[in-house]
C-alpha positions, 0 to 999 in steps of 0.5 A: 128517152134513151136507156142503157143497161148499166148495172150497179155492181155493188158487192162484187166490185165495190166491197172487195175489202169490206165484209158484207156485214160491215158498215165501213162508210156513211152509206154502207157497204154498197154506197146506197144505204142498204144492208143485208140482215134478217131478224131485226127487232121492231118492238124495241125502245130505250131498254127493250132489245138494247144489247148495250148503250154507251154514253157519248161526250157530245152530239154529232151528225156523223154515222157510226162506222162498223168494221168487225168487232169495232164501232167508230164514232166521231164526237165532240166535247164542247166543254173541253173544246175537243174533237174526238175519235172514239172506238167502241167494242161492238159486242159489249159497248166498252170504249176501247180508245178515245182520242183528242183528234182536233188541231184547233184550226178553224178561222172565224169559228166561235169555238173549236167545235162549232162554226154556228149553233145549228151543227158542229164539227162532228158532222162528217162520218169516219171511213175504214178499209179494215187497215186504218180508220180516217176521221174527218171533221167540219173544220177540215181536220183529217186524222187516220188511226190504225184499228188499235188507236195508234195515230198514223197521220193527220192534216188540215184541208183549210190549212193546206188549201185555204179557208173554206167558204161555206155558209154552213158547217162543212160536212162532206164525208171522205170516201175510201175506194180504189186504194185511195182516199177521196174528198170533195170541197165544193164551195163558194168563190167569194168570202163568207162571213169574213172567211176565205177570199175571192177566187176560191176554187171548188176541187176534188182531192185524192190522197194516199190512205197510208200517209194522207199525202195528196195524189191528185187535186183537180178544180171542179168548175161550175156556172152556179152562183153564191151559195148554189156553188156549195155542196155538202155531199160525199163522193159516191163510187160507181162501176159500170158493166163495162168495168169503167170506174167513176166517182159521182160528184154532185153540187154547183147545180150539176152532177159529174162523173170523174175518173178515180185515178186522174180525177178528170171529168168524164161527163156532166149533166145539169141543171135543176137550176135553169139559168143558174138564177137561184143563188141560195140553192146549196146542195146536201144529198149525195148521189145514189145509184140503182137500176142503171141511173143515178139520182140527184136531188134538187134542193128545197122543193125541186124534183129528184132527177134520174140520169142515165149512167155510162155517158161521156162529155156534156149530157143533154135532155136525152140522158135524163131518164126521168124526173119526179112529179106529183101534186102539189109538189114533186117527190123531193129531198132537201137534206136526206140522201135517198136509199136504193133497196130491193130494186126501188128508190126510197126518197125521204122528204124533209120538206114534205115530211113524207117517204116515197117509193119510186120505180128506178126505170120510170120514176113512178111513185109506188106509194107515199106515206106521211111521217109521224111526229112533229120533228124534222126527218133529216137523217138519211134512210137505211134499208134492211130486213125488208124494212126502211129505217128512218129517224127524226130530230127527236130520235123517233125511229120509223120502221116502214115495211119496204113493200107496202109502206105501212109503218110497223113501229115508231119507237123513240130513242131520244131523250125528252128534250132531244132535238137536232139528231141527224145521224143515220141509223146503221145496220151491221152484223145483225144489229141496229146502231142508233146514235142520239145526242147523248148515246149510242144504242146497239139493238138486236136479238139477245141470241145475236149478242 
């Protein structure tokens, strides 16, 4: 198969506004789930090595965002029917400000905070460029604040572009990059549970982060059918060694690369759904880049596909570097977004309850381990300090040696009755930030406080 020598220039091109120790968006400073850190404790629990813990008003799948001395968290207050934007001091855990951010706009939803009982509107993660922080919610609300909590602008995507047609709660996070704010809305083209209308289009959106005003909107067509049109992924930036910038978008049975200014499609590859026969294959994992390829995870128990970067137009089988294999099932991920760390891909499978390390050049599986506990592992893995950090629905954290695959610790940070914890663990400024259903923990060495 044809290989290209493209390199993912993460810290040089993509992190010009983010300090190396910050975690400015849901997949970290290099958009791949990896962070720079040393000396992170592994023998922690709800008290040991906890620098502080802060009570949260409600659960949410949104990942904590860390910039400088501030931590930003999206949450809900179900009792009051509020969508919340919260800022916490990184050193003390003190709440610096808390804003009621929701507009209440959500046609067909049973409440102002929930579309259904499997998740809530605090599923997307915030994003910051160091000047402003943008909070996003599953009902389509986008609200921007300065770092001191002064509201800058707000809008609602459903109100502006029509009601969403998703089977589940919209959860794509915004991306701030290239001086623009990006969102993808890849949805069904027919009503769902009485919401929306026939002919609904999937689209990409770029906005001015200072005002929230639309800069470009372009439809993103697909031959997929029904739920297979739906994607809950997030746009991922990429810069090739030739300097070409693009946004990587996955969903609707295909992966595409787009010009970040015009949003026009540069290339398209697919599909993992031959003939588009499967109509219930919604997509959750976002793309991840490493070693000159981009991974796209087919849903359910489908393989992981590695596509050559730098292509143009309609790509073919020659542009597929490899796809995962294995018996009885291939390496796969239905929900978690894979990690690229230390020159390897790490794929956490919530359908196999296993973590695998893959060679980015060949797809060879270096090792696969069974994950502990009885709860689902759906939070995306994080790489830092030579280890892979994963968390399951009960708040159990698996600390895995990145080289050998040995589980070195498995502390539980959730409460006894916790379930449905989906927020990814964050590493920033030499600390672990762990969100459960009711608390945000800051874990680290006392000397780093």
